[in-house]
ZADO-1210 file (C-alpha; in nm, 4 decimals, padded with zeros to 6 digits):
<atoms>
<atom x="00.7106" y="-01.8799" z="-01.3260" code="UNK" pos="1"/>
<atom x="00.5040" y="-01.5733" z="-01.4084" code="UNK" pos="2"/>
<atom x="00.4173" y="-01.3360" z="-01.1280" code="UNK" pos="3"/>
<atom x="00.0882" y="-01.1546" z="-01.1000" code="UNK" pos="4"/>
<atom x="00.0480" y="-00.7803" z="-01.0657" code="UNK" pos="5"/>
<atom x="-00.0812" y="-00.6751" z="-00.7282" code="UNK" pos="6"/>
<atom x="-00.4211" y="-00.5238" z="-00.6559" code="UNK" pos="7"/>
<atom x="-00.4196" y="-00.1493" z="-00.6128" code="UNK" pos="8"/>
<atom x="-00.5991" y="00.0973" z="-00.3899" code="UNK" pos="9"/>
<atom x="-00.9549" y="00.0153" z="-00.4912" code="UNK" pos="10"/>
<atom x="-01.1071" y="00.0223" z="-00.1446" code="UNK" pos="11"/>
<atom x="-00.8381" y="00.0980" z="00.1100" code="UNK" pos="12"/>
<atom x="-00.7598" y="00.4307" z="-00.0555" code="UNK" pos="13"/>
<atom x="-01.0902" y="00.5575" z="00.0720" code="UNK" pos="14"/>
<atom x="-00.9308" y="00.6148" z="00.4073" code="UNK" pos="15"/>
<atom x="-00.6311" y="00.8225" z="00.3074" code="UNK" pos="16"/>
<atom x="-00.8174" y="01.1560" z="00.3247" code="UNK" pos="17"/>
<atom x="-01.0107" y="01.0858" z="00.6413" code="UNK" pos="18"/>
<atom x="-00.8050" y="01.3296" z="00.8454" code="UNK" pos="19"/>
<atom x="-00.8057" y="01.6074" z="00.5871" code="UNK" pos="20"/>
<atom x="-01.0404" y="01.9033" z="00.6322" code="UNK" pos="21"/>
<atom x="-01.2483" y="01.9040" z="00.3156" code="UNK" pos="22"/>
<atom x="-01.5859" y="02.0405" z="00.2123" code="UNK" pos="23"/>
<atom x="-01.8956" y="01.8829" z="00.3623" code="UNK" pos="24"/>
<atom x="-02.0011" y="01.7033" z="00.0456" code="UNK" pos="25"/>
<atom x="-01.6819" y="01.5009" z="00.0253" code="UNK" pos="26"/>
<atom x="-01.6638" y="01.4265" z="00.3993" code="UNK" pos="27"/>
<atom x="-02.0314" y="01.3288" z="00.4093" code="UNK" pos="28"/>
<atom x="-01.9740" y="01.1140" z="00.1024" code="UNK" pos="29"/>
<atom x="-01.6927" y="00.9366" z="00.2843" code="UNK" pos="30"/>
<atom x="-01.9195" y="00.8798" z="00.5844" code="UNK" pos="31"/>
<atom x="-02.1914" y="00.7465" z="00.3564" code="UNK" pos="32"/>
<atom x="-01.9457" y="00.5080" z="00.1918" code="UNK" pos="33"/>
<atom x="-01.8199" y="00.3759" z="00.5243" code="UNK" pos="34"/>
<atom x="-02.1793" y="00.3182" z="00.6386" code="UNK" pos="35"/>
<atom x="-02.2575" y="00.1250" z="00.3199" code="UNK" pos="36"/>
<atom x="-02.4719" y="00.3916" z="00.1510" code="UNK" pos="37"/>
<atom x="-02.2822" y="00.3907" z="-00.1792" code="UNK" pos="38"/>
<atom x="-02.5593" y="00.5609" z="-00.3740" code="UNK" pos="39"/>
<atom x="-02.5450" y="00.8607" z="-00.1405" code="UNK" pos="40"/>
<atom x="-02.1648" y="00.8633" z="-00.1570" code="UNK" pos="41"/>
<atom x="-02.1795" y="00.8747" z="-00.5363" code="UNK" pos="42"/>
<atom x="-02.4327" y="01.1571" z="-00.5297" code="UNK" pos="43"/>
<atom x="-02.2244" y="01.3717" z="-00.2931" code="UNK" pos="44"/>
<atom x="-01.8900" y="01.3046" z="-00.4617" code="UNK" pos="45"/>
<atom x="-02.0344" y="01.3809" z="-00.8031" code="UNK" pos="46"/>
<atom x="-02.1309" y="01.7289" z="-00.6828" code="UNK" pos="47"/>
<atom x="-01.7701" y="01.8002" z="-00.5851" code="UNK" pos="48"/>
<atom x="-01.6245" y="01.6326" z="-00.8945" code="UNK" pos="49"/>
<atom x="-01.8048" y="01.8511" z="-01.1504" code="UNK" pos="50"/>
<atom x="-01.9395" y="02.1560" z="-00.9690" code="UNK" pos="51"/>
<atom x="-01.7234" y="02.4295" z="-01.1263" code="UNK" pos="52"/>
<atom x="-01.4577" y="02.5003" z="-01.3849" code="UNK" pos="53"/>
<atom x="-01.1772" y="02.5157" z="-01.1300" code="UNK" pos="54"/>
<atom x="-01.2642" y="02.1729" z="-00.9960" code="UNK" pos="55"/>
<atom x="-00.9914" y="01.9911" z="-01.1858" code="UNK" pos="56"/>
<atom x="-00.7314" y="02.1909" z="-00.9973" code="UNK" pos="57"/>
<atom x="-00.8567" y="02.1282" z="-00.6460" code="UNK" pos="58"/>
<atom x="-00.7667" y="01.8448" z="-00.4137" code="UNK" pos="59"/>
<atom x="-01.1343" y="01.8161" z="-00.3308" code="UNK" pos="60"/>
<atom x="-01.2385" y="01.7560" z="-00.6912" code="UNK" pos="61"/>
<atom x="-00.9498" y="01.5172" z="-00.7616" code="UNK" pos="62"/>
<atom x="-01.0355" y="01.3165" z="-00.4515" code="UNK" pos="63"/>
<atom x="-01.4025" y="01.3027" z="-00.5472" code="UNK" pos="64"/>
<atom x="-01.3177" y="01.1965" z="-00.9037" code="UNK" pos="65"/>
<atom x="-01.0840" y="00.9244" z="-00.7784" code="UNK" pos="66"/>
<atom x="-01.3420" y="00.7842" z="-00.5410" code="UNK" pos="67"/>
<atom x="-01.6128" y="00.7862" z="-00.8069" code="UNK" pos="68"/>
<atom x="-01.3748" y="00.5690" z="-01.0098" code="UNK" pos="69"/>
<atom x="-01.3623" y="00.3285" z="-00.7153" code="UNK" pos="70"/>
<atom x="-01.7421" y="00.3120" z="-00.7042" code="UNK" pos="71"/>
<atom x="-01.7675" y="00.2284" z="-01.0750" code="UNK" pos="72"/>
<atom x="-01.4870" y="-00.0267" z="-01.0528" code="UNK" pos="73"/>
<atom x="-01.6535" y="-00.2105" z="-00.7639" code="UNK" pos="74"/>
<atom x="-02.0141" y="-00.1548" z="-00.8723" code="UNK" pos="75"/>
<atom x="-02.0994" y="00.0213" z="-00.5480" code="UNK" pos="76"/>
<atom x="-02.4020" y="00.2503" z="-00.5709" code="UNK" pos="77"/>
<atom x="-02.3754" y="00.2406" z="-00.9512" code="UNK" pos="78"/>
<atom x="-02.3694" y="-00.0427" z="-01.2064" code="UNK" pos="79"/>
<atom x="-02.0200" y="-00.1898" z="-01.2320" code="UNK" pos="80"/>
<atom x="-01.8619" y="-00.0217" z="-01.5322" code="UNK" pos="81"/>
<atom x="-01.4887" y="-00.0539" z="-01.5990" code="UNK" pos="82"/>
<atom x="-01.5040" y="00.1956" z="-01.8869" code="UNK" pos="83"/>
<atom x="-01.6528" y="00.4590" z="-01.6578" code="UNK" pos="84"/>
<atom x="-01.4048" y="00.3719" z="-01.3800" code="UNK" pos="85"/>
<atom x="-01.1128" y="00.4159" z="-01.6194" code="UNK" pos="86"/>
<atom x="-01.2548" y="00.7507" z="-01.7336" code="UNK" pos="87"/>
<atom x="-01.2642" y="00.8866" z="-01.3781" code="UNK" pos="88"/>
<atom x="-00.9209" y="00.7494" z="-01.2895" code="UNK" pos="89"/>
<atom x="-00.7780" y="00.9101" z="-01.6033" code="UNK" pos="90"/>
<atom x="-00.9197" y="01.2519" z="-01.5082" code="UNK" pos="91"/>
<atom x="-00.7109" y="01.2348" z="-01.1929" code="UNK" pos="92"/>
<atom x="-00.4081" y="01.0524" z="-01.3339" code="UNK" pos="93"/>
<atom x="-00.3625" y="01.3126" z="-01.6086" code="UNK" pos="94"/>
<atom x="-00.3107" y="01.5836" z="-01.3452" code="UNK" pos="95"/>
<atom x="00.0441" y="01.4574" z="-01.2774" code="UNK" pos="96"/>
<atom x="00.1742" y="01.8160" z="-01.2755" code="UNK" pos="97"/>
<atom x="-00.0263" y="01.8755" z="-00.9554" code="UNK" pos="98"/>
<atom x="00.1082" y="01.5667" z="-00.7792" code="UNK" pos="99"/>
<atom x="00.3324" y="01.7563" z="-00.5387" code="UNK" pos="100"/>
<atom x="00.0252" y="01.9218" z="-00.3920" code="UNK" pos="101"/>
<atom x="-00.2505" y="01.6631" z="-00.4273" code="UNK" pos="102"/>
<atom x="-00.2486" y="01.3077" z="-00.2991" code="UNK" pos="103"/>
<atom x="-00.4874" y="01.0904" z="-00.5092" code="UNK" pos="104"/>
<atom x="-00.2914" y="01.1237" z="-00.8337" code="UNK" pos="105"/>
<atom x="-00.0412" y="00.8405" z="-00.7848" code="UNK" pos="106"/>
<atom x="-00.3194" y="00.6038" z="-00.6745" code="UNK" pos="107"/>
<atom x="-00.5215" y="00.6892" z="-00.9857" code="UNK" pos="108"/>
<atom x="-00.2147" y="00.6225" z="-01.2015" code="UNK" pos="109"/>
<atom x="-00.1629" y="00.2897" z="-01.0267" code="UNK" pos="110"/>
<atom x="-00.5242" y="00.1855" z="-01.0792" code="UNK" pos="111"/>
<atom x="-00.5194" y="00.2938" z="-01.4424" code="UNK" pos="112"/>
<atom x="-00.2039" y="00.0881" z="-01.4938" code="UNK" pos="113"/>
<atom x="-00.3777" y="-00.2141" z="-01.3423" code="UNK" pos="114"/>
<atom x="-00.6722" y="-00.1694" z="-01.5770" code="UNK" pos="115"/>
<atom x="-00.4443" y="-00.1544" z="-01.8826" code="UNK" pos="116"/>
<atom x="-00.2592" y="-00.4632" z="-01.7612" code="UNK" pos="117"/>
<atom x="-00.5860" y="-00.6554" z="-01.7258" code="UNK" pos="118"/>
<atom x="-00.7772" y="-00.5036" z="-02.0165" code="UNK" pos="119"/>
<atom x="-01.0526" y="-00.3735" z="-01.7907" code="UNK" pos="120"/>
<atom x="-01.2437" y="-00.0807" z="-01.9435" code="UNK" pos="121"/>
<atom x="-00.9550" y="-00.0161" z="-02.1817" code="UNK" pos="122"/>
<atom x="-00.7815" y="-00.2315" z="-02.4441" code="UNK" pos="123"/>
<atom x="-00.5240" y="-00.4549" z="-02.2770" code="UNK" pos="124"/>
<atom x="-00.1909" y="-00.2835" z="-02.3296" code="UNK" pos="125"/>
<atom x="00.1107" y="-00.3863" z="-02.1224" code="UNK" pos="126"/>
<atom x="00.3213" y="-00.0938" z="-02.2457" code="UNK" pos="127"/>
<atom x="00.0572" y="00.1532" z="-02.1296" code="UNK" pos="128"/>
<atom x="00.0394" y="-00.0311" z="-01.7980" code="UNK" pos="129"/>
<atom x="00.4150" y="00.0071" z="-01.7569" code="UNK" pos="130"/>
<atom x="00.3992" y="00.3805" z="-01.8267" code="UNK" pos="131"/>
<atom x="00.1267" y="00.4394" z="-01.5699" code="UNK" pos="132"/>
<atom x="00.3074" y="00.2254" z="-01.3119" code="UNK" pos="133"/>
<atom x="00.6262" y="00.4204" z="-01.3826" code="UNK" pos="134"/>
<atom x="00.4524" y="00.7570" z="-01.3334" code="UNK" pos="135"/>
<atom x="00.2999" y="00.6432" z="-01.0049" code="UNK" pos="136"/>
<atom x="00.6311" y="00.4923" z="-00.8896" code="UNK" pos="137"/>
<atom x="00.8067" y="00.8214" z="-00.9589" code="UNK" pos="138"/>
<atom x="00.5569" y="00.9828" z="-00.7214" code="UNK" pos="139"/>
<atom x="00.6538" y="00.7336" z="-00.4519" code="UNK" pos="140"/>
<atom x="00.3710" y="00.4823" z="-00.4850" code="UNK" pos="141"/>
<atom x="00.5158" y="00.1571" z="-00.3500" code="UNK" pos="142"/>
<atom x="00.2525" y="-00.0716" z="-00.5061" code="UNK" pos="143"/>
<atom x="00.3324" y="00.0805" z="-00.8432" code="UNK" pos="144"/>
<atom x="00.7011" y="00.0204" z="-00.7725" code="UNK" pos="145"/>
<atom x="00.6256" y="-00.3458" z="-00.7030" code="UNK" pos="146"/>
<atom x="00.4097" y="-00.3814" z="-01.0136" code="UNK" pos="147"/>
<atom x="00.6793" y="-00.2227" z="-01.2261" code="UNK" pos="148"/>
<atom x="00.9159" y="-00.4860" z="-01.0896" code="UNK" pos="149"/>
<atom x="00.6672" y="-00.7585" z="-01.1825" code="UNK" pos="150"/>
<atom x="00.6443" y="-00.6235" z="-01.5384" code="UNK" pos="151"/>
<atom x="01.0251" y="-00.6353" z="-01.5723" code="UNK" pos="152"/>
<atom x="01.0337" y="-00.9826" z="-01.4169" code="UNK" pos="153"/>
<atom x="00.7751" y="-01.1203" z="-01.6591" code="UNK" pos="154"/>
<atom x="00.8854" y="-00.9158" z="-01.9596" code="UNK" pos="155"/>
<atom x="00.5413" y="-00.7594" z="-02.0013" code="UNK" pos="156"/>
<atom x="00.5484" y="-00.4248" z="-02.1813" code="UNK" pos="157"/>
<atom x="00.9258" y="-00.4075" z="-02.1367" code="UNK" pos="158"/>
<atom x="01.2158" y="-00.6417" z="-02.2163" code="UNK" pos="159"/>
<atom x="01.2565" y="-00.9025" z="-01.9417" code="UNK" pos="160"/>
<atom x="01.5168" y="-00.7693" z="-01.6998" code="UNK" pos="161"/>
<atom x="01.5763" y="-00.9403" z="-01.3647" code="UNK" pos="162"/>
<atom x="01.8237" y="-00.6727" z="-01.2538" code="UNK" pos="163"/>
<atom x="01.5645" y="-00.3982" z="-01.3008" code="UNK" pos="164"/>
<atom x="01.2982" y="-00.6160" z="-01.1377" code="UNK" pos="165"/>
<atom x="01.5170" y="-00.6685" z="-00.8307" code="UNK" pos="166"/>
<atom x="01.5886" y="-00.2954" z="-00.8158" code="UNK" pos="167"/>
<atom x="01.2163" y="-00.2140" z="-00.8123" code="UNK" pos="168"/>
<atom x="01.1396" y="-00.4843" z="-00.5563" code="UNK" pos="169"/>
<atom x="01.4137" y="-00.3506" z="-00.3303" code="UNK" pos="170"/>
<atom x="01.2770" y="00.0048" z="-00.3431" code="UNK" pos="171"/>
<atom x="00.9366" y="-00.1174" z="-00.2272" code="UNK" pos="172"/>
<atom x="01.0757" y="-00.3776" z="00.0142" code="UNK" pos="173"/>
<atom x="01.2805" y="-00.1169" z="00.2000" code="UNK" pos="174"/>
<atom x="00.9564" y="00.0667" z="00.2670" code="UNK" pos="175"/>
<atom x="00.8129" y="-00.2457" z="00.4299" code="UNK" pos="176"/>
<atom x="00.5940" y="-00.3650" z="00.1430" code="UNK" pos="177"/>
<atom x="00.5490" y="-00.7309" z="00.2257" code="UNK" pos="178"/>
<atom x="00.5044" y="-00.8781" z="-00.1239" code="UNK" pos="179"/>
<atom x="00.8187" y="-00.6987" z="-00.2417" code="UNK" pos="180"/>
<atom x="01.0105" y="-00.8460" z="00.0515" code="UNK" pos="181"/>
<atom x="00.8942" y="-01.1923" z="-00.0521" code="UNK" pos="182"/>
<atom x="00.9870" y="-01.1392" z="-00.4175" code="UNK" pos="183"/>
<atom x="01.3275" y="-00.9940" z="-00.3311" code="UNK" pos="184"/>
<atom x="01.3935" y="-01.2933" z="-00.1058" code="UNK" pos="185"/>
<atom x="01.3101" y="-01.5208" z="-00.3987" code="UNK" pos="186"/>
<atom x="01.5464" y="-01.3267" z="-00.6266" code="UNK" pos="187"/>
<atom x="01.8329" y="-01.3766" z="-00.3813" code="UNK" pos="188"/>
<atom x="01.7394" y="-01.7432" z="-00.3326" code="UNK" pos="189"/>
<atom x="01.7449" y="-01.8123" z="-00.7071" code="UNK" pos="190"/>
<atom x="02.0215" y="-01.5682" z="-00.8022" code="UNK" pos="191"/>
<atom x="01.7964" y="-01.3747" z="-01.0394" code="UNK" pos="192"/>
<atom x="01.9105" y="-01.0160" z="-01.1002" code="UNK" pos="193"/>
<atom x="02.1301" y="-01.0366" z="-00.7901" code="UNK" pos="194"/>
<atom x="02.4065" y="-01.2752" z="-00.6806" code="UNK" pos="195"/>
<atom x="02.2648" y="-01.5873" z="-00.5174" code="UNK" pos="196"/>
<atom x="02.2817" y="-01.5226" z="-00.1443" code="UNK" pos="197"/>
<atom x="02.0901" y="-01.7424" z="00.0997" code="UNK" pos="198"/>
<atom x="02.1664" y="-01.5135" z="00.3929" code="UNK" pos="199"/>
<atom x="02.0087" y="-01.2157" z="00.2138" code="UNK" pos="200"/>
<atom x="01.7247" y="-01.4363" z="00.0995" code="UNK" pos="201"/>
<atom x="01.6493" y="-01.5493" z="00.4555" code="UNK" pos="202"/>
<atom x="01.6662" y="-01.1880" z="00.5747" code="UNK" pos="203"/>
<atom x="01.3975" y="-01.0726" z="00.3335" code="UNK" pos="204"/>
<atom x="01.1832" y="-01.3810" z="00.3878" code="UNK" pos="205"/>
<atom x="01.1954" y="-01.3175" z="00.7621" code="UNK" pos="206"/>
<atom x="01.0847" y="-00.9569" z="00.7204" code="UNK" pos="207"/>
<atom x="00.7865" y="-01.0749" z="00.5151" code="UNK" pos="208"/>
<atom x="00.7196" y="-01.3696" z="00.7471" code="UNK" pos="209"/>
<atom x="00.7089" y="-01.1351" z="01.0463" code="UNK" pos="210"/>
<atom x="00.4217" y="-00.9609" z="00.8661" code="UNK" pos="211"/>
<atom x="00.2337" y="-01.2940" z="00.8591" code="UNK" pos="212"/>
<atom x="00.2806" y="-01.3682" z="00.4899" code="UNK" pos="213"/>
<atom x="00.2270" y="-01.7438" z="00.4646" code="UNK" pos="214"/>
<atom x="00.4443" y="-01.7938" z="00.1570" code="UNK" pos="215"/>
<atom x="00.7411" y="-01.6255" z="00.3263" code="UNK" pos="216"/>
<atom x="00.6878" y="-01.8339" z="00.6413" code="UNK" pos="217"/>
<atom x="00.6841" y="-02.1480" z="00.4271" code="UNK" pos="218"/>
<atom x="01.0074" y="-02.0435" z="00.2536" code="UNK" pos="219"/>
<atom x="01.1752" y="-01.9706" z="00.5853" code="UNK" pos="220"/>
<atom x="01.0723" y="-02.3160" z="00.7057" code="UNK" pos="221"/>
<atom x="01.2439" y="-02.4652" z="00.3994" code="UNK" pos="222"/>
<atom x="01.5619" y="-02.2673" z="00.4657" code="UNK" pos="223"/>
<atom x="01.5828" y="-02.3813" z="00.8288" code="UNK" pos="224"/>
<atom x="01.5200" y="-02.7398" z="00.7210" code="UNK" pos="225"/>
<atom x="01.7994" y="-02.7243" z="00.4647" code="UNK" pos="226"/>
<atom x="02.0372" y="-02.4963" z="00.6564" code="UNK" pos="227"/>
<atom x="02.0389" y="-02.2381" z="00.3777" code="UNK" pos="228"/>
<atom x="02.1449" y="-01.8937" z="00.5017" code="UNK" pos="229"/>
<atom x="02.0577" y="-02.0004" z="00.8561" code="UNK" pos="230"/>
<atom x="02.1776" y="-02.2851" z="01.0820" code="UNK" pos="231"/>
<atom x="01.9944" y="-02.6092" z="01.0123" code="UNK" pos="232"/>
<atom x="01.7276" y="-02.6321" z="01.2804" code="UNK" pos="233"/>
<atom x="01.4315" y="-02.8696" z="01.2474" code="UNK" pos="234"/>
<atom x="01.2515" y="-02.7190" z="01.5466" code="UNK" pos="235"/>
<atom x="01.2732" y="-02.3679" z="01.4035" code="UNK" pos="236"/>
<atom x="01.1742" y="-02.5043" z="01.0639" code="UNK" pos="237"/>
<atom x="00.8632" y="-02.6671" z="01.2133" code="UNK" pos="238"/>
<atom x="00.7738" y="-02.3384" z="01.3844" code="UNK" pos="239"/>
<atom x="00.7659" y="-02.1507" z="01.0552" code="UNK" pos="240"/>
<atom x="00.5843" y="-02.4322" z="00.8752" code="UNK" pos="241"/>
<atom x="00.3185" y="-02.4230" z="01.1465" code="UNK" pos="242"/>
<atom x="00.2728" y="-02.0477" z="01.1139" code="UNK" pos="243"/>
<atom x="00.2396" y="-02.0829" z="00.7366" code="UNK" pos="244"/>
<atom x="-00.0084" y="-02.3697" z="00.7776" code="UNK" pos="245"/>
<atom x="-00.2173" y="-02.1689" z="01.0223" code="UNK" pos="246"/>
<atom x="-00.2119" y="-01.8801" z="00.7748" code="UNK" pos="247"/>
<atom x="-00.3645" y="-02.0999" z="00.5054" code="UNK" pos="248"/>
<atom x="-00.0679" y="-02.2488" z="00.3160" code="UNK" pos="249"/>
<atom x="-00.1904" y="-02.5882" z="00.1934" code="UNK" pos="250"/>
<atom x="00.1680" y="-02.6968" z="00.1205" code="UNK" pos="251"/>
<atom x="00.2663" y="-02.6154" z="00.4789" code="UNK" pos="252"/>
<atom x="-00.0375" y="-02.8062" z="00.6076" code="UNK" pos="253"/>
<atom x="00.0774" y="-03.1152" z="00.4199" code="UNK" pos="254"/>
<atom x="00.4332" y="-03.0687" z="00.5502" code="UNK" pos="255"/>
<atom x="00.3049" y="-03.0441" z="00.9089" code="UNK" pos="256"/>
<atom x="00.1376" y="-03.3820" z="00.8617" code="UNK" pos="257"/>
<atom x="00.4685" y="-03.5216" z="00.7378" code="UNK" pos="258"/>
<atom x="00.6661" y="-03.3703" z="01.0269" code="UNK" pos="259"/>
<atom x="00.4365" y="-03.5242" z="01.2888" code="UNK" pos="260"/>
<atom x="00.4481" y="-03.8557" z="01.1039" code="UNK" pos="261"/>
<atom x="00.8291" y="-03.8580" z="01.1091" code="UNK" pos="262"/>
<atom x="00.8818" y="-03.6752" z="01.4391" code="UNK" pos="263"/>
<atom x="01.1012" y="-03.4159" z="01.2697" code="UNK" pos="264"/>
<atom x="01.1190" y="-03.0910" z="01.4698" code="UNK" pos="265"/>
<atom x="00.8058" y="-03.1985" z="01.6596" code="UNK" pos="266"/>
<atom x="00.7230" y="-03.5050" z="01.8713" code="UNK" pos="267"/>
<atom x="00.6157" y="-03.8019" z="01.6594" code="UNK" pos="268"/>
<atom x="00.2370" y="-03.8085" z="01.6815" code="UNK" pos="269"/>
<atom x="00.0270" y="-04.0020" z="01.4309" code="UNK" pos="270"/>
<atom x="-00.2983" y="-03.8521" z="01.5577" code="UNK" pos="271"/>
<atom x="-00.1805" y="-03.4959" z="01.4949" code="UNK" pos="272"/>
<atom x="-00.0267" y="-03.6101" z="01.1676" code="UNK" pos="273"/>
<atom x="-00.3704" y="-03.7369" z="01.0621" code="UNK" pos="274"/>
<atom x="-00.5226" y="-03.3997" z="01.1588" code="UNK" pos="275"/>
<atom x="-00.2881" y="-03.2026" z="00.9362" code="UNK" pos="276"/>
<atom x="-00.3202" y="-03.4421" z="00.6434" code="UNK" pos="277"/>
<atom x="-00.6983" y="-03.4141" z="00.6774" code="UNK" pos="278"/>
<atom x="-00.6764" y="-03.0329" z="00.6707" code="UNK" pos="279"/>
<atom x="-00.4483" y="-03.0421" z="00.3668" code="UNK" pos="280"/>
<atom x="-00.6805" y="-03.2826" z="00.1852" code="UNK" pos="281"/>
<atom x="-00.9821" y="-03.0666" z="00.2691" code="UNK" pos="282"/>
<atom x="-00.8006" y="-02.7755" z="00.1059" code="UNK" pos="283"/>
<atom x="-00.7313" y="-02.9648" z="-00.2146" code="UNK" pos="284"/>
<atom x="-00.3942" y="-03.1344" z="-00.1580" code="UNK" pos="285"/>
<atom x="-00.4251" y="-03.4643" z="-00.3467" code="UNK" pos="286"/>
<atom x="-00.1138" y="-03.6256" z="-00.1953" code="UNK" pos="287"/>
<atom x="-00.2683" y="-03.5925" z="00.1498" code="UNK" pos="288"/>
<atom x="-00.5377" y="-03.8468" z="00.0572" code="UNK" pos="289"/>
<atom x="-00.2823" y="-04.1273" z="00.0235" code="UNK" pos="290"/>
<atom x="-00.1070" y="-04.0261" z="00.3446" code="UNK" pos="291"/>
<atom x="-00.4382" y="-04.0311" z="00.5316" code="UNK" pos="292"/>
<atom x="-00.4914" y="-04.3927" z="00.4330" code="UNK" pos="293"/>
<atom x="-00.1463" y="-04.4859" z="00.5590" code="UNK" pos="294"/>
<atom x="-00.1821" y="-04.3060" z="00.8913" code="UNK" pos="295"/>
<atom x="-00.5372" y="-04.4311" z="00.9447" code="UNK" pos="296"/>
<atom x="-00.4030" y="-04.7860" z="00.9417" code="UNK" pos="297"/>
<atom x="-00.1651" y="-04.6983" z="01.2267" code="UNK" pos="298"/>
<atom x="-00.4116" y="-04.5489" z="01.4762" code="UNK" pos="299"/>
<atom x="-00.7312" y="-04.6579" z="01.6448" code="UNK" pos="300"/>
<atom x="-01.0812" y="-04.5443" z="01.5505" code="UNK" pos="301"/>
<atom x="-01.0886" y="-04.3363" z="01.8695" code="UNK" pos="302"/>
<atom x="-00.7667" y="-04.1633" z="01.7661" code="UNK" pos="303"/>
<atom x="-00.9151" y="-04.0944" z="01.4233" code="UNK" pos="304"/>
<atom x="-01.2137" y="-03.9287" z="01.5897" code="UNK" pos="305"/>
<atom x="-00.9812" y="-03.7229" z="01.8105" code="UNK" pos="306"/>
<atom x="-00.7751" y="-03.6255" z="01.5059" code="UNK" pos="307"/>
<atom x="-01.0850" y="-03.5040" z="01.3254" code="UNK" pos="308"/>
<atom x="-01.1864" y="-03.2941" z="01.6255" code="UNK" pos="309"/>
<atom x="-00.8397" y="-03.1378" z="01.6340" code="UNK" pos="310"/>
<atom x="-00.8583" y="-03.0723" z="01.2588" code="UNK" pos="311"/>
<atom x="-01.1992" y="-02.9084" z="01.2855" code="UNK" pos="312"/>
<atom x="-01.0769" y="-02.6824" z="01.5673" code="UNK" pos="313"/>
<atom x="-00.7749" y="-02.5749" z="01.3613" code="UNK" pos="314"/>
<atom x="-00.9825" y="-02.5223" z="01.0460" code="UNK" pos="315"/>
<atom x="-01.2279" y="-02.3029" z="01.2370" code="UNK" pos="316"/>
<atom x="-00.9410" y="-02.0612" z="01.3044" code="UNK" pos="317"/>
<atom x="-00.8061" y="-02.0522" z="00.9479" code="UNK" pos="318"/>
</atoms>
C-alpha cells in the first residue's frame, strides 16, 4: 500500500515568528494575515522581501519571502499561482548556508520538496523532492524527516528501502510526530524494515492514539481484540474502537455497530447497534446497509426512532 506525503507548513508556519522582534512591516503583515486581510499582508511582506540588496541575508527578508510563497500557494490576497509560490520558496530554500541563524529555511525546503513531489509549479520530480526533503531533514525538520521516510517506503525518487524508511519514521516519532508514530507502529506490526514486534507496535500506536489519531486508535482496538502485544481485552478494545469512531473512522463506526450487536466488550444493545450502523452507512460504509436491515427486523419502530436520535446526536459531535 502506497503512503502519501504529508502536508507541510503552508499555514501553520505563519505563527513561528510571532514572538520574534521584527520590523514593523513584517509584524503588521502578520497581523493583517491573522485578521484575514491577505492583500495588505502581501503588500507589507513584499516591501521587506525586496527592499534592499542585503535583504537576502536577513531573517526579516527570508521570513517575508517565505510567507509570500504561502500566499501564492493558497491564493490568499493574490491569484493562486504555484509557479510563483515555488519561486519564493526557492529564494529562501537556496539560503541553506544561513540555516543555523535563520528559521524559515527548512520549512521552505520542505514546501519545495512537496511541490516537486506533486508537480505543483514545477515539473514533477521525485528525485528533486527527495533532495529537498533531505536538506530540510538535516536541519531538523520533522515533517521532512517523515516525508523522506515515505519516499523510501514507496520507492519514489530513491530505491525502495523499508529499513531506511523505518529509520526516518523513528527519528520523527521520537520527537512526538503523530503520523510517524503511526507509521512506525505499522512497520513493527508488519515486520517491514524492523523485526516484527507486536509489543513495539502497540507502544507506538498508543503514543499516536493518545494524540487522538483515529487510525492509531483503530489499530490499538484491533490489537486488544486479538491479544497482539497486549493482553486480550474486549472491553479495552471497544474503548479504543469507540474513540476512533468518534474521531471519524468509518471502519470503527461499523465495528461499534457489530460490537453492540454481539455484546462483545459492551452490553448487547440492538438499538445502539442500529445507531452505529446508521452512522457508518451515512459515511459511505456499504456493508452497514445490510446490517441495518438485519437489526431493523429485531427492534421496534420506536427503538428505530430512538436509534436515529442517538445517531444524530453522535454525528453532530463528529
